[in-house]
C-alpha beads as a LAMMPS data file, in Angstrom:
LAMMPS data file: protein, C-alpha beads

477 atoms
476 bonds

1 atom types
1 bond types

-500.0 500.0 xlo xhi
-500.0 500.0 ylo yhi
-500.0 500.0 zlo zhi

Masses

1 110.0

Atoms # bond

1 1 1 -217.687 41.424 316.129
2 1 1 -218.275 43.807 319.250
3 1 1 -215.429 44.184 321.817
4 1 1 -215.087 41.331 323.955
5 1 1 -215.411 42.324 327.684
6 1 1 -212.940 41.583 330.075
7 1 1 -215.112 42.822 333.080
8 1 1 -214.939 39.374 334.617
9 1 1 -211.134 40.014 334.954
10 1 1 -211.866 43.263 336.747
11 1 1 -209.639 42.294 339.842
12 1 1 -206.870 41.051 337.591
13 1 1 -206.909 44.216 335.379
14 1 1 -207.123 46.262 338.459
15 1 1 -203.960 44.752 339.863
16 1 1 -202.154 45.425 336.698
17 1 1 -203.373 48.907 336.636
18 1 1 -202.237 49.602 340.331
19 1 1 -198.530 48.307 339.435
20 1 1 -198.645 50.560 336.268
21 1 1 -196.419 53.506 337.320
22 1 1 -196.940 55.502 334.046
23 1 1 -200.629 54.999 334.394
24 1 1 -200.715 56.060 337.957
25 1 1 -198.849 59.461 336.895
26 1 1 -201.472 59.932 334.230
27 1 1 -204.384 59.395 336.384
28 1 1 -203.237 62.280 338.540
29 1 1 -204.371 64.576 335.763
30 1 1 -207.890 63.304 336.252
31 1 1 -207.815 63.913 340.104
32 1 1 -206.551 67.352 339.735
33 1 1 -207.746 69.020 336.459
34 1 1 -211.521 67.860 336.168
35 1 1 -212.355 68.130 339.746
36 1 1 -211.055 71.621 340.369
37 1 1 -212.231 73.037 337.011
38 1 1 -215.957 71.749 337.537
39 1 1 -216.145 73.147 341.121
40 1 1 -214.977 76.529 339.835
41 1 1 -217.448 76.749 336.939
42 1 1 -220.220 75.549 338.873
43 1 1 -219.681 77.998 341.787
44 1 1 -219.634 80.897 339.288
45 1 1 -223.281 79.863 338.114
46 1 1 -226.063 80.651 340.985
47 1 1 -228.627 78.535 339.271
48 1 1 -226.540 75.530 338.666
49 1 1 -228.159 73.128 341.142
50 1 1 -231.595 74.351 339.808
51 1 1 -230.371 73.522 336.291
52 1 1 -229.529 69.993 337.530
53 1 1 -232.968 69.555 338.547
54 1 1 -234.393 70.754 335.342
55 1 1 -232.018 68.625 333.286
56 1 1 -233.064 65.464 335.427
57 1 1 -236.889 66.322 334.981
58 1 1 -236.543 66.959 331.202
59 1 1 -234.790 63.482 330.793
60 1 1 -237.385 61.686 332.974
61 1 1 -240.267 63.193 330.896
62 1 1 -238.495 62.071 327.845
63 1 1 -237.963 58.557 329.069
64 1 1 -241.618 58.243 330.271
65 1 1 -242.936 59.343 326.826
66 1 1 -240.007 57.780 324.778
67 1 1 -242.041 56.017 322.137
68 1 1 -243.713 59.380 321.277
69 1 1 -240.597 61.261 321.035
70 1 1 -238.769 58.951 319.098
71 1 1 -241.592 58.690 316.428
72 1 1 -241.885 62.283 316.340
73 1 1 -238.012 62.647 315.721
74 1 1 -238.318 60.192 312.897
75 1 1 -241.167 62.027 311.405
76 1 1 -239.139 65.320 311.599
77 1 1 -235.880 63.574 310.140
78 1 1 -237.946 62.292 307.168
79 1 1 -239.580 65.665 306.407
80 1 1 -236.078 67.153 306.232
81 1 1 -235.068 64.676 303.612
82 1 1 -233.113 62.502 305.990
83 1 1 -233.599 58.493 306.934
84 1 1 -234.044 56.881 310.259
85 1 1 -232.826 53.141 310.625
86 1 1 -233.854 51.305 313.746
87 1 1 -231.598 48.843 315.305
88 1 1 -232.483 46.253 318.044
89 1 1 -228.963 45.149 318.854
90 1 1 -225.256 45.660 317.771
91 1 1 -225.452 43.434 314.679
92 1 1 -228.489 45.300 313.128
93 1 1 -226.860 48.720 313.752
94 1 1 -223.504 47.291 312.120
95 1 1 -225.544 46.048 308.989
96 1 1 -227.440 49.213 308.495
97 1 1 -224.201 51.302 308.523
98 1 1 -222.404 48.952 306.348
99 1 1 -225.260 49.057 303.740
100 1 1 -225.229 52.685 303.733
101 1 1 -221.291 52.560 303.055
102 1 1 -221.682 50.038 300.243
103 1 1 -224.418 52.070 298.561
104 1 1 -222.154 55.075 298.604
105 1 1 -219.148 52.916 297.365
106 1 1 -217.377 54.175 300.428
107 1 1 -213.635 53.219 300.819
108 1 1 -212.710 55.711 303.523
109 1 1 -214.857 56.761 306.491
110 1 1 -214.166 59.541 309.051
111 1 1 -215.541 59.163 312.439
112 1 1 -216.241 61.476 315.213
113 1 1 -215.994 60.403 318.986
114 1 1 -218.672 58.039 319.535
115 1 1 -219.360 55.510 322.402
116 1 1 -221.899 53.845 320.444
117 1 1 -219.665 52.815 317.778
118 1 1 -217.368 51.328 320.391
119 1 1 -220.196 49.441 321.774
120 1 1 -221.323 48.008 318.469
121 1 1 -217.684 47.073 317.170
122 1 1 -218.069 49.295 314.179
123 1 1 -214.434 49.836 313.282
124 1 1 -213.797 46.147 313.283
125 1 1 -216.937 45.688 310.989
126 1 1 -215.965 48.403 308.681
127 1 1 -212.355 46.978 308.310
128 1 1 -213.774 43.498 307.577
129 1 1 -215.870 45.170 304.801
130 1 1 -212.721 46.631 303.267
131 1 1 -213.685 49.977 304.360
132 1 1 -211.004 52.057 306.323
133 1 1 -212.213 53.818 309.372
134 1 1 -210.360 56.823 310.598
135 1 1 -211.024 58.455 314.008
136 1 1 -210.708 62.097 313.787
137 1 1 -210.997 63.038 317.549
138 1 1 -207.506 63.346 318.653
139 1 1 -207.845 61.072 321.551
140 1 1 -209.668 58.563 319.527
141 1 1 -207.132 58.846 316.765
142 1 1 -204.375 58.104 319.293
143 1 1 -206.038 54.923 320.872
144 1 1 -207.019 53.855 317.253
145 1 1 -203.206 53.757 316.539
146 1 1 -202.609 51.835 319.622
147 1 1 -205.739 49.353 318.861
148 1 1 -206.906 50.274 322.340
149 1 1 -210.368 51.116 323.922
150 1 1 -210.987 54.578 325.260
151 1 1 -210.214 54.903 329.050
152 1 1 -212.440 57.764 329.474
153 1 1 -215.826 59.077 327.858
154 1 1 -214.516 62.370 327.334
155 1 1 -210.792 61.927 327.390
156 1 1 -210.093 58.794 325.573
157 1 1 -206.366 58.903 325.701
158 1 1 -206.054 60.329 329.264
159 1 1 -204.128 57.150 330.366
160 1 1 -201.143 58.307 328.102
161 1 1 -198.289 60.757 328.179
162 1 1 -196.734 62.845 325.382
163 1 1 -193.858 60.583 325.118
164 1 1 -196.213 57.497 324.208
165 1 1 -197.944 59.426 321.719
166 1 1 -194.809 60.653 319.868
167 1 1 -193.629 57.000 319.693
168 1 1 -196.960 55.973 318.231
169 1 1 -196.867 58.873 315.632
170 1 1 -193.297 58.004 314.628
171 1 1 -194.164 54.326 314.221
172 1 1 -197.454 54.966 312.125
173 1 1 -196.489 58.290 310.369
174 1 1 -193.382 56.728 308.909
175 1 1 -193.794 58.764 305.602
176 1 1 -192.773 62.006 307.400
177 1 1 -189.339 63.217 308.312
178 1 1 -187.694 60.806 310.801
179 1 1 -185.782 64.059 312.246
180 1 1 -188.951 66.256 312.795
181 1 1 -189.361 67.570 316.405
182 1 1 -192.287 66.190 318.319
183 1 1 -190.830 67.145 321.739
184 1 1 -193.956 69.569 322.370
185 1 1 -197.744 68.743 322.550
186 1 1 -198.392 71.385 320.011
187 1 1 -196.094 69.655 317.461
188 1 1 -198.049 66.542 318.079
189 1 1 -201.219 68.277 317.515
190 1 1 -200.178 70.058 314.383
191 1 1 -198.969 66.666 312.919
192 1 1 -202.298 65.011 313.690
193 1 1 -204.073 67.818 311.944
194 1 1 -202.015 67.659 308.866
195 1 1 -202.164 63.808 308.713
196 1 1 -206.078 64.038 309.312
197 1 1 -206.755 66.899 306.687
198 1 1 -205.797 64.436 304.094
199 1 1 -208.433 61.782 305.491
200 1 1 -211.221 64.370 305.697
201 1 1 -210.874 65.215 301.952
202 1 1 -210.704 61.769 300.969
203 1 1 -213.573 60.403 303.029
204 1 1 -216.589 59.097 301.257
205 1 1 -218.755 58.712 304.383
206 1 1 -218.717 60.617 307.740
207 1 1 -219.960 59.063 310.963
208 1 1 -220.721 60.807 314.199
209 1 1 -222.469 60.089 317.463
210 1 1 -224.925 62.526 319.133
211 1 1 -225.308 64.127 322.480
212 1 1 -228.960 64.764 321.779
213 1 1 -231.623 63.901 319.140
214 1 1 -234.199 66.794 319.342
215 1 1 -237.798 65.494 318.545
216 1 1 -239.114 68.714 317.885
217 1 1 -236.917 69.660 314.741
218 1 1 -235.357 66.179 313.791
219 1 1 -231.796 67.619 314.718
220 1 1 -228.660 65.778 315.848
221 1 1 -226.484 67.549 318.259
222 1 1 -222.688 66.985 319.004
223 1 1 -220.618 68.654 321.538
224 1 1 -216.959 69.016 320.892
225 1 1 -213.790 70.910 321.462
226 1 1 -212.228 70.248 318.080
227 1 1 -213.465 71.069 314.574
228 1 1 -213.220 67.390 313.679
229 1 1 -216.993 66.616 314.314
230 1 1 -218.059 69.433 312.028
231 1 1 -215.493 68.336 309.032
232 1 1 -216.716 64.718 309.519
233 1 1 -220.317 66.078 308.972
234 1 1 -219.991 68.632 306.020
235 1 1 -217.173 67.300 303.864
236 1 1 -218.242 63.579 302.908
237 1 1 -221.239 63.023 300.573
238 1 1 -222.804 60.892 303.236
239 1 1 -223.475 61.680 306.822
240 1 1 -224.451 59.014 309.432
241 1 1 -225.365 59.716 312.894
242 1 1 -225.372 56.683 315.368
243 1 1 -227.133 57.168 318.639
244 1 1 -229.101 55.133 321.372
245 1 1 -232.698 55.577 322.067
246 1 1 -232.311 57.634 325.376
247 1 1 -230.674 60.346 323.611
248 1 1 -233.837 62.042 322.441
249 1 1 -235.086 65.183 324.162
250 1 1 -238.432 66.866 323.445
251 1 1 -237.441 70.560 322.400
252 1 1 -234.500 72.765 321.563
253 1 1 -235.194 74.571 324.795
254 1 1 -234.839 71.397 326.688
255 1 1 -231.319 70.633 324.773
256 1 1 -230.370 74.088 325.406
257 1 1 -230.992 73.563 329.264
258 1 1 -229.152 70.314 329.320
259 1 1 -226.114 71.889 327.509
260 1 1 -225.783 74.256 330.272
261 1 1 -224.767 71.443 332.749
262 1 1 -223.145 69.243 330.234
263 1 1 -219.782 70.899 329.454
264 1 1 -219.562 72.312 333.061
265 1 1 -219.754 68.835 334.554
266 1 1 -217.607 67.373 331.862
267 1 1 -214.555 69.613 331.137
268 1 1 -215.235 72.531 333.511
269 1 1 -216.282 74.746 330.633
270 1 1 -219.034 77.184 330.409
271 1 1 -219.625 75.674 326.976
272 1 1 -217.529 73.593 324.699
273 1 1 -215.882 74.862 321.747
274 1 1 -218.195 73.526 319.197
275 1 1 -221.888 72.889 319.829
276 1 1 -223.116 71.700 316.271
277 1 1 -226.824 71.261 315.178
278 1 1 -227.559 69.149 312.162
279 1 1 -230.879 68.717 310.603
280 1 1 -231.109 66.564 307.202
281 1 1 -229.109 66.505 304.101
282 1 1 -227.794 69.780 302.323
283 1 1 -230.585 72.044 300.803
284 1 1 -230.076 73.934 297.542
285 1 1 -229.454 77.107 299.591
286 1 1 -226.847 75.713 301.695
287 1 1 -223.050 76.321 300.891
288 1 1 -222.022 72.817 302.185
289 1 1 -223.216 69.571 303.878
290 1 1 -223.895 66.181 302.768
291 1 1 -226.016 64.872 300.084
292 1 1 -227.557 62.178 302.409
293 1 1 -228.425 62.068 305.957
294 1 1 -229.008 59.012 307.744
295 1 1 -229.696 58.286 311.784
296 1 1 -229.191 54.875 313.235
297 1 1 -231.046 54.602 316.429
298 1 1 -229.930 51.688 318.506
299 1 1 -231.892 49.923 321.628
300 1 1 -229.175 47.129 322.333
301 1 1 -231.055 46.241 325.722
302 1 1 -232.073 49.961 326.761
303 1 1 -235.667 49.343 326.152
304 1 1 -235.572 46.347 328.882
305 1 1 -234.225 49.050 331.357
306 1 1 -237.574 51.262 330.892
307 1 1 -239.963 50.760 333.934
308 1 1 -237.291 49.074 335.955
309 1 1 -235.055 50.031 338.926
310 1 1 -232.437 50.756 336.331
311 1 1 -234.434 53.214 334.190
312 1 1 -232.558 56.283 335.924
313 1 1 -229.393 55.146 334.286
314 1 1 -230.818 56.285 330.910
315 1 1 -230.672 59.830 332.006
316 1 1 -227.068 59.597 331.596
317 1 1 -225.668 62.668 329.216
318 1 1 -221.969 60.956 329.116
319 1 1 -220.143 63.868 330.806
320 1 1 -217.752 61.882 332.661
321 1 1 -218.103 63.591 336.061
322 1 1 -218.691 60.539 337.785
323 1 1 -215.641 58.948 336.869
324 1 1 -213.795 62.190 337.314
325 1 1 -214.588 62.131 341.120
326 1 1 -214.466 58.210 341.676
327 1 1 -211.610 57.112 343.947
328 1 1 -211.792 53.767 342.291
329 1 1 -211.263 55.153 338.760
330 1 1 -208.569 57.336 340.121
331 1 1 -206.715 54.388 341.211
332 1 1 -207.354 51.955 338.449
333 1 1 -208.333 53.795 335.286
334 1 1 -210.837 53.074 332.660
335 1 1 -209.348 50.135 330.999
336 1 1 -209.708 48.069 334.245
337 1 1 -213.400 48.092 333.899
338 1 1 -212.960 45.759 330.887
339 1 1 -215.463 47.209 328.504
340 1 1 -216.697 50.596 326.668
341 1 1 -218.017 52.398 329.692
342 1 1 -215.761 52.842 332.789
343 1 1 -216.293 54.412 336.143
344 1 1 -219.557 54.457 338.179
345 1 1 -221.758 54.869 335.163
346 1 1 -219.989 51.814 333.575
347 1 1 -220.582 49.938 336.703
348 1 1 -224.270 50.285 336.375
349 1 1 -224.705 50.493 332.572
350 1 1 -222.619 47.518 331.728
351 1 1 -224.231 44.985 333.667
352 1 1 -227.607 46.363 332.118
353 1 1 -226.142 45.717 328.536
354 1 1 -224.033 42.488 328.605
355 1 1 -225.448 40.926 331.864
356 1 1 -224.634 40.922 335.378
357 1 1 -222.963 37.472 335.080
358 1 1 -220.486 39.144 332.759
359 1 1 -220.035 42.449 334.677
360 1 1 -220.844 41.570 338.312
361 1 1 -217.266 42.819 339.593
362 1 1 -218.228 46.392 338.312
363 1 1 -220.801 47.425 340.841
364 1 1 -218.578 45.815 343.638
365 1 1 -215.905 48.084 342.504
366 1 1 -216.992 51.066 344.596
367 1 1 -216.462 52.656 347.978
368 1 1 -220.112 53.959 347.942
369 1 1 -218.859 57.489 349.022
370 1 1 -221.448 58.984 347.032
371 1 1 -219.415 61.440 345.169
372 1 1 -220.443 60.446 341.768
373 1 1 -224.260 61.132 342.776
374 1 1 -223.112 64.318 344.243
375 1 1 -221.880 65.710 340.905
376 1 1 -224.026 64.057 338.304
377 1 1 -225.454 66.835 336.262
378 1 1 -228.756 64.800 335.897
379 1 1 -228.694 63.444 339.649
380 1 1 -228.487 59.663 338.742
381 1 1 -228.580 57.659 341.968
382 1 1 -225.536 55.856 341.269
383 1 1 -224.699 54.250 344.488
384 1 1 -228.255 52.900 344.823
385 1 1 -228.158 51.376 341.413
386 1 1 -224.989 49.723 342.148
387 1 1 -226.489 48.188 345.222
388 1 1 -229.398 46.818 343.073
389 1 1 -226.895 45.206 341.058
390 1 1 -225.285 43.637 344.023
391 1 1 -228.623 42.322 345.180
392 1 1 -229.261 40.777 341.818
393 1 1 -225.785 39.104 341.962
394 1 1 -226.495 37.771 345.167
395 1 1 -230.018 36.498 344.399
396 1 1 -228.709 34.617 341.377
397 1 1 -225.860 33.029 343.367
398 1 1 -223.247 34.685 340.999
399 1 1 -221.277 36.041 343.915
400 1 1 -218.781 33.748 345.597
401 1 1 -219.973 30.907 348.010
402 1 1 -217.766 32.437 350.820
403 1 1 -219.448 35.785 350.322
404 1 1 -223.072 34.284 350.564
405 1 1 -222.388 32.183 353.699
406 1 1 -220.700 35.207 355.127
407 1 1 -223.851 37.282 354.598
408 1 1 -225.920 34.300 355.923
409 1 1 -223.627 34.351 358.926
410 1 1 -224.218 38.128 359.468
411 1 1 -227.806 37.893 358.964
412 1 1 -228.138 35.307 361.851
413 1 1 -226.899 37.884 364.167
414 1 1 -228.587 40.901 362.734
415 1 1 -231.879 39.242 363.335
416 1 1 -231.063 39.089 366.991
417 1 1 -230.081 42.533 368.060
418 1 1 -228.918 41.583 371.569
419 1 1 -226.627 38.791 370.324
420 1 1 -225.379 41.197 367.553
421 1 1 -224.328 43.980 370.017
422 1 1 -222.636 41.539 372.106
423 1 1 -220.779 39.830 369.466
424 1 1 -219.570 43.133 367.585
425 1 1 -218.524 44.460 371.038
426 1 1 -216.262 41.621 371.747
427 1 1 -215.170 41.250 368.157
428 1 1 -214.156 44.876 367.828
429 1 1 -212.352 44.905 371.232
430 1 1 -210.280 41.883 370.313
431 1 1 -209.376 43.119 366.762
432 1 1 -208.496 46.614 368.253
433 1 1 -206.085 44.864 370.780
434 1 1 -204.475 42.623 368.240
435 1 1 -203.932 45.525 365.746
436 1 1 -202.846 48.263 368.416
437 1 1 -199.249 48.275 367.055
438 1 1 -199.627 48.798 363.417
439 1 1 -203.215 49.961 363.131
440 1 1 -204.159 47.711 360.464
441 1 1 -204.168 43.904 359.385
442 1 1 -202.454 42.734 356.244
443 1 1 -204.204 39.403 356.520
444 1 1 -207.244 38.220 358.672
445 1 1 -209.062 34.851 358.713
446 1 1 -212.067 34.604 356.851
447 1 1 -211.410 38.036 355.300
448 1 1 -209.127 37.135 352.393
449 1 1 -211.419 38.594 349.798
450 1 1 -210.644 42.037 351.410
451 1 1 -206.919 41.641 352.439
452 1 1 -205.801 40.303 349.236
453 1 1 -206.265 43.775 347.786
454 1 1 -206.317 46.120 350.602
455 1 1 -205.284 46.489 354.448
456 1 1 -208.068 45.964 357.076
457 1 1 -207.879 49.000 359.516
458 1 1 -207.810 48.002 363.136
459 1 1 -210.865 49.052 364.934
460 1 1 -210.611 52.171 367.337
461 1 1 -212.988 53.046 369.967
462 1 1 -216.509 51.271 370.633
463 1 1 -218.856 49.882 368.129
464 1 1 -221.002 52.126 366.059
465 1 1 -224.122 51.089 368.275
466 1 1 -222.524 52.031 371.397
467 1 1 -221.218 55.462 370.024
468 1 1 -224.795 56.068 368.794
469 1 1 -226.449 55.122 372.128
470 1 1 -223.987 57.609 373.854
471 1 1 -224.728 60.480 371.294
472 1 1 -228.264 59.774 371.914
473 1 1 -228.027 59.724 375.562
474 1 1 -225.745 62.998 375.614
475 1 1 -228.295 64.896 373.321
476 1 1 -231.160 64.038 375.711
477 1 1 -229.509 65.529 378.749

Bonds

1 1 1 2
2 1 2 3
3 1 3 4
4 1 4 5
5 1 5 6
6 1 6 7
7 1 7 8
8 1 8 9
9 1 9 10
10 1 10 11
11 1 11 12
12 1 12 13
13 1 13 14
14 1 14 15
15 1 15 16
16 1 16 17
17 1 17 18
18 1 18 19
19 1 19 20
20 1 20 21
21 1 21 22
22 1 22 23
23 1 23 24
24 1 24 25
25 1 25 26
26 1 26 27
27 1 27 28
28 1 28 29
29 1 29 30
30 1 30 31
31 1 31 32
32 1 32 33
33 1 33 34
34 1 34 35
35 1 35 36
36 1 36 37
37 1 37 38
38 1 38 39
39 1 39 40
40 1 40 41
41 1 41 42
42 1 42 43
43 1 43 44
44 1 44 45
45 1 45 46
46 1 46 47
47 1 47 48
48 1 48 49
49 1 49 50
50 1 50 51
51 1 51 52
52 1 52 53
53 1 53 54
54 1 54 55
55 1 55 56
56 1 56 57
57 1 57 58
58 1 58 59
59 1 59 60
60 1 60 61
61 1 61 62
62 1 62 63
63 1 63 64
64 1 64 65
65 1 65 66
66 1 66 67
67 1 67 68
68 1 68 69
69 1 69 70
70 1 70 71
71 1 71 72
72 1 72 73
73 1 73 74
74 1 74 75
75 1 75 76
76 1 76 77
77 1 77 78
78 1 78 79
79 1 79 80
80 1 80 81
81 1 81 82
82 1 82 83
83 1 83 84
84 1 84 85
85 1 85 86
86 1 86 87
87 1 87 88
88 1 88 89
89 1 89 90
90 1 90 91
91 1 91 92
92 1 92 93
93 1 93 94
94 1 94 95
95 1 95 96
96 1 96 97
97 1 97 98
98 1 98 99
99 1 99 100
100 1 100 101
101 1 101 102
102 1 102 103
103 1 103 104
104 1 104 105
105 1 105 106
106 1 106 107
107 1 107 108
108 1 108 109
109 1 109 110
110 1 110 111
111 1 111 112
112 1 112 113
113 1 113 114
114 1 114 115
115 1 115 116
116 1 116 117
117 1 117 118
118 1 118 119
119 1 119 120
120 1 120 121
121 1 121 122
122 1 122 123
123 1 123 124
124 1 124 125
125 1 125 126
126 1 126 127
127 1 127 128
128 1 128 129
129 1 129 130
130 1 130 131
131 1 131 132
132 1 132 133
133 1 133 134
134 1 134 135
135 1 135 136
136 1 136 137
137 1 137 138
138 1 138 139
139 1 139 140
140 1 140 141
141 1 141 142
142 1 142 143
143 1 143 144
144 1 144 145
145 1 145 146
146 1 146 147
147 1 147 148
148 1 148 149
149 1 149 150
150 1 150 151
151 1 151 152
152 1 152 153
153 1 153 154
154 1 154 155
155 1 155 156
156 1 156 157
157 1 157 158
158 1 158 159
159 1 159 160
160 1 160 161
161 1 161 162
162 1 162 163
163 1 163 164
164 1 164 165
165 1 165 166
166 1 166 167
167 1 167 168
168 1 168 169
169 1 169 170
170 1 170 171
171 1 171 172
172 1 172 173
173 1 173 174
174 1 174 175
175 1 175 176
176 1 176 177
177 1 177 178
178 1 178 179
179 1 179 180
180 1 180 181
181 1 181 182
182 1 182 183
183 1 183 184
184 1 184 185
185 1 185 186
186 1 186 187
187 1 187 188
188 1 188 189
189 1 189 190
190 1 190 191
191 1 191 192
192 1 192 193
193 1 193 194
194 1 194 195
195 1 195 196
196 1 196 197
197 1 197 198
198 1 198 199
199 1 199 200
200 1 200 201
201 1 201 202
202 1 202 203
203 1 203 204
204 1 204 205
205 1 205 206
206 1 206 207
207 1 207 208
208 1 208 209
209 1 209 210
210 1 210 211
211 1 211 212
212 1 212 213
213 1 213 214
214 1 214 215
215 1 215 216
216 1 216 217
217 1 217 218
218 1 218 219
219 1 219 220
220 1 220 221
221 1 221 222
222 1 222 223
223 1 223 224
224 1 224 225
225 1 225 226
226 1 226 227
227 1 227 228
228 1 228 229
229 1 229 230
230 1 230 231
231 1 231 232
232 1 232 233
233 1 233 234
234 1 234 235
235 1 235 236
236 1 236 237
237 1 237 238
238 1 238 239
239 1 239 240
240 1 240 241
241 1 241 242
242 1 242 243
243 1 243 244
244 1 244 245
245 1 245 246
246 1 246 247
247 1 247 248
248 1 248 249
249 1 249 250
250 1 250 251
251 1 251 252
252 1 252 253
253 1 253 254
254 1 254 255
255 1 255 256
256 1 256 257
257 1 257 258
258 1 258 259
259 1 259 260
260 1 260 261
261 1 261 262
262 1 262 263
263 1 263 264
264 1 264 265
265 1 265 266
266 1 266 267
267 1 267 268
268 1 268 269
269 1 269 270
270 1 270 271
271 1 271 272
272 1 272 273
273 1 273 274
274 1 274 275
275 1 275 276
276 1 276 277
277 1 277 278
278 1 278 279
279 1 279 280
280 1 280 281
281 1 281 282
282 1 282 283
283 1 283 284
284 1 284 285
285 1 285 286
286 1 286 287
287 1 287 288
288 1 288 289
289 1 289 290
290 1 290 291
291 1 291 292
292 1 292 293
293 1 293 294
294 1 294 295
295 1 295 296
296 1 296 297
297 1 297 298
298 1 298 299
299 1 299 300
300 1 300 301
301 1 301 302
302 1 302 303
303 1 303 304
304 1 304 305
305 1 305 306
306 1 306 307
307 1 307 308
308 1 308 309
309 1 309 310
310 1 310 311
311 1 311 312
312 1 312 313
313 1 313 314
314 1 314 315
315 1 315 316
316 1 316 317
317 1 317 318
318 1 318 319
319 1 319 320
320 1 320 321
321 1 321 322
322 1 322 323
323 1 323 324
324 1 324 325
325 1 325 326
326 1 326 327
327 1 327 328
328 1 328 329
329 1 329 330
330 1 330 331
331 1 331 332
332 1 332 333
333 1 333 334
334 1 334 335
335 1 335 336
336 1 336 337
337 1 337 338
338 1 338 339
339 1 339 340
340 1 340 341
341 1 341 342
342 1 342 343
343 1 343 344
344 1 344 345
345 1 345 346
346 1 346 347
347 1 347 348
348 1 348 349
349 1 349 350
350 1 350 351
351 1 351 352
352 1 352 353
353 1 353 354
354 1 354 355
355 1 355 356
356 1 356 357
357 1 357 358
358 1 358 359
359 1 359 360
360 1 360 361
361 1 361 362
362 1 362 363
363 1 363 364
364 1 364 365
365 1 365 366
366 1 366 367
367 1 367 368
368 1 368 369
369 1 369 370
370 1 370 371
371 1 371 372
372 1 372 373
373 1 373 374
374 1 374 375
375 1 375 376
376 1 376 377
377 1 377 378
378 1 378 379
379 1 379 380
380 1 380 381
381 1 381 382
382 1 382 383
383 1 383 384
384 1 384 385
385 1 385 386
386 1 386 387
387 1 387 388
388 1 388 389
389 1 389 390
390 1 390 391
391 1 391 392
392 1 392 393
393 1 393 394
394 1 394 395
395 1 395 396
396 1 396 397
397 1 397 398
398 1 398 399
399 1 399 400
400 1 400 401
401 1 401 402
402 1 402 403
403 1 403 404
404 1 404 405
405 1 405 406
406 1 406 407
407 1 407 408
408 1 408 409
409 1 409 410
410 1 410 411
411 1 411 412
412 1 412 413
413 1 413 414
414 1 414 415
415 1 415 416
416 1 416 417
417 1 417 418
418 1 418 419
419 1 419 420
420 1 420 421
421 1 421 422
422 1 422 423
423 1 423 424
424 1 424 425
425 1 425 426
426 1 426 427
427 1 427 428
428 1 428 429
429 1 429 430
430 1 430 431
431 1 431 432
432 1 432 433
433 1 433 434
434 1 434 435
435 1 435 436
436 1 436 437
437 1 437 438
438 1 438 439
439 1 439 440
440 1 440 441
441 1 441 442
442 1 442 443
443 1 443 444
444 1 444 445
445 1 445 446
446 1 446 447
447 1 447 448
448 1 448 449
449 1 449 450
450 1 450 451
451 1 451 452
452 1 452 453
453 1 453 454
454 1 454 455
455 1 455 456
456 1 456 457
457 1 457 458
458 1 458 459
459 1 459 460
460 1 460 461
461 1 461 462
462 1 462 463
463 1 463 464
464 1 464 465
465 1 465 466
466 1 466 467
467 1 467 468
468 1 468 469
469 1 469 470
470 1 470 471
471 1 471 472
472 1 472 473
473 1 473 474
474 1 474 475
475 1 475 476
476 1 476 477
């Protein structure tokens, strides 16, 4: 029922992405827009780096006392008239949501953007139960029409252009005037708004994700740049929140602090257009809101990350900054990663959730340039965590035999420093001489796994050891 990962085919996925001219043009928007906007808005806030430290510490504290805060959150939700449902895995989460929908007699469900709903394969489960799910985030609505997965956490349709969207609208919205003008983005937006307005009014149940669950008050928080999230919450009779266990934070003040780095890191805004706090169902004095309020809290492997080398990954607040700055993501886009979570955060989280045997290629798809860690608003050491997964892949003999034998060969020399220095000096000199004309190699013996996908630069100058020795000697004079 959940989306079947194609992560084991990462190399094939990446090859197709590199050959897709339209995708390559679309990825230029990620390289230019997100990076520049984040840098500008961060520079305007003198305490931005201190806020990153604070956000990291808040998340660490919550994870260290996760059981206490989750129980406190459940207590506050119940006191407010809501209901909390605990789900150990994707199947239990789907069953809980379907039971709520069936009890409400739901025929149509509107959904706000939620990566957890993608993780548990919720749309397919609703359709199998003869319940129509309607994505209301514009990007999610577009990819739903195309039957695709999101290619980015905060910009699900970033891989598409306006012409493709127009084609999909004309194909699906065939009840509208075929001669209508959809040449401008504002016209596409207007049409989506008009079509979705009818769905909002018809929906029996609204489902949203949550950026935060606040233990102090039993509040769920969503952060959006469209009004769809609010309409999904307040118009239907039943509101369901789906979130994973690590979304809980202790207090309203803690959520407010993290919000100050979230939008800046994600979209380069000081604050998102809508930041909505929801606590329980409608009260007698409320003008609007749902009659029922449910929260489905999912584990799905996350509790097994606690107390391990991968606990830091649970700090993630899903801003997308790591992929916005990642040269690998810039080259191949999100779909190449083959599951719900793309980019550096996906390269760490996906093996944690579905197994390194199914996602071992992802932590290897990194240049280890460190840009992801340098911009993460909660300072997750993503390169270190990817190295941990590489170590586990090697220990379990999941990496190719040629890789393991190559590392063993290198290890033989690395344990013998004098021999290592001699061998590297000879090898670098020889490769430098052979590649002197072109400056690179398109193929090399014993290096096919590298040169099949990229050139191998010809060495220039001495080895690292010799250059380091010269610098140290120069500094000592």
